[in-house]
C-alpha positions in Angstrom: -163.5 -143.6 125.6 -164.4 -143.8 129.3 -161.9 -143.1 132.1 -161.4 -146.8 133.0 -160.4 -147.6 129.4 -158.1 -144.6 129.4 -156.5 -145.9 132.6 -156.1 -149.4 131.2 -154.5 -147.9 128.0 -152.2 -145.8 130.1 -151.1 -148.9 132.2 -150.4 -150.7 128.9 -148.3 -147.7 127.7 -146.3 -147.7 131.0 -145.7 -151.4 130.6 -144.6 -151.0 127.0 -142.2 -148.1 127.9 -140.8 -150.2 130.8 -140.4 -153.3 128.6 -138.7 -151.3 125.9 -136.5 -149.6 128.4 -135.3 -152.8 130.0 -134.7 -154.4 126.7 -132.8 -151.5 125.3 -130.6 -151.2 128.4 -129.9 -154.9 128.3 -129.1 -154.9 124.6 -127.0 -151.7 124.6 -125.2 -151.9 127.9 -121.5 -152.1 127.6 -119.9 -155.4 128.7 -118.4 -155.4 132.2 -116.1 -157.8 133.9 -118.0 -160.1 136.3 -115.1 -161.3 138.3 -111.3 -161.0 138.4 -111.2 -164.7 137.4 -112.8 -163.9 134.0 -111.0 -162.3 131.1 -111.5 -158.7 130.2 -114.6 -158.2 128.0 -114.0 -157.2 124.4 -114.0 -153.4 123.7 -116.6 -151.8 121.5 -115.7 -151.0 117.9 -116.6 -147.3 118.2 -116.6 -146.6 122.0 -117.2 -142.8 121.9 -120.4 -143.0 119.8 -121.8 -146.1 121.7 -121.1 -144.6 125.1 -122.7 -141.3 124.1 -125.8 -143.0 122.9 -125.9 -145.3 125.9 -125.6 -142.4 128.3 -128.4 -140.5 126.7 -130.9 -143.4 126.3 -131.7 -144.0 130.0 -132.5 -140.3 130.3 -134.8 -140.3 127.4 -136.5 -143.5 128.4 -136.8 -142.4 132.0 -138.5 -139.1 130.9 -141.0 -141.1 128.8 -141.7 -143.3 131.8 -142.2 -140.4 134.1 -144.5 -138.7 131.6 -146.6 -141.8 131.2 -146.8 -142.1 135.0 -147.9 -138.5 135.4 -150.6 -139.0 132.8 -151.8 -142.0 134.7 -151.8 -139.9 137.9 -153.8 -137.2 136.1 -156.4 -139.8 135.0 -156.6 -141.2 138.5 -157.2 -137.7 139.9 -160.0 -137.3 137.3 -161.9 -140.3 138.7 -165.1 -139.3 140.4 -165.0 -139.3 144.1 -167.1 -141.8 145.9 -170.0 -140.4 147.8 -170.6 -141.5 151.3 -167.5 -143.6 151.8 -167.0 -147.3 151.8 -170.2 -148.1 153.7 -172.3 -146.3 151.1 -170.5 -148.1 148.3 -171.1 -151.5 150.0 -174.8 -150.6 150.4 -175.1 -149.6 146.8 -173.3 -152.7 145.6 -175.8 -154.8 147.7 -178.7 -152.9 146.1 -177.4 -153.4 142.6 -176.8 -157.1 143.3 -180.4 -157.6 144.6 -181.7 -155.8 141.5 -179.5 -158.0 139.3 -180.8 -161.1 141.0 -184.4 -160.0 140.4 -183.7 -159.2 136.7 -181.8 -162.5 136.4 -184.8 -164.5 137.8 -187.2 -162.7 135.4 -184.9 -163.5 132.5 -184.7 -167.1 133.6 -188.5 -167.3 133.6 -188.7 -165.8 130.1 -186.1 -168.2 128.9 -188.0 -171.2 130.2 -191.2 -169.9 128.7 -189.5 -169.4 125.3 -187.9 -172.9 125.4 -191.4 -174.4 126.2 -192.9 -172.4 123.3 -190.1 -173.5 121.0 -190.7 -177.1 121.9 -194.4 -176.8 121.1 -193.6 -175.1 117.7 -191.1 -177.8 116.9 -193.7 -180.5 117.7 -196.4 -178.8 115.6 -193.9 -178.3 112.7 -193.0 -182.0 113.0 -196.7 -182.9 112.8 -197.2 -180.6 109.9 -194.2 -182.0 108.0 -195.5 -185.6 108.7 -199.0 -184.7 107.4 -197.5 -183.1 104.3 -195.3 -186.1 103.6 -198.0 -188.6 104.2 -200.5 -186.5 102.3 -203.0 -186.7 105.2 -205.5 -184.1 106.0 -205.0 -182.5 109.3 -207.4 -183.7 112.1 
């Protein structure tokens, strides 16, 4: 797998960890009173176990997120350095674009020639089929 695919995979992993972390925190967070005007939220059935689990989950999920971010940073550091700076890159992109245009024009010419040849073959096939059906001898 190339480095760009690895980076994309790592970004997906970070997104998955963050998504799961937010969902878990939302699901398992203890109820809190929003305002003095609202009644006190109901207490949990087993508060000591729930609070111990809830207190530990953010630490574990944060550690997983930090680990994934560090792996991403390591992959970014492994990217090859650009040679010559931005100007050289722009020049190289222009060269590649010009080369791509030339190849594209050649492919377009070949496509047009192939379409022309296909049309001729279809016409000849049609004539041959007509001759066979009409039991005529070819001219």
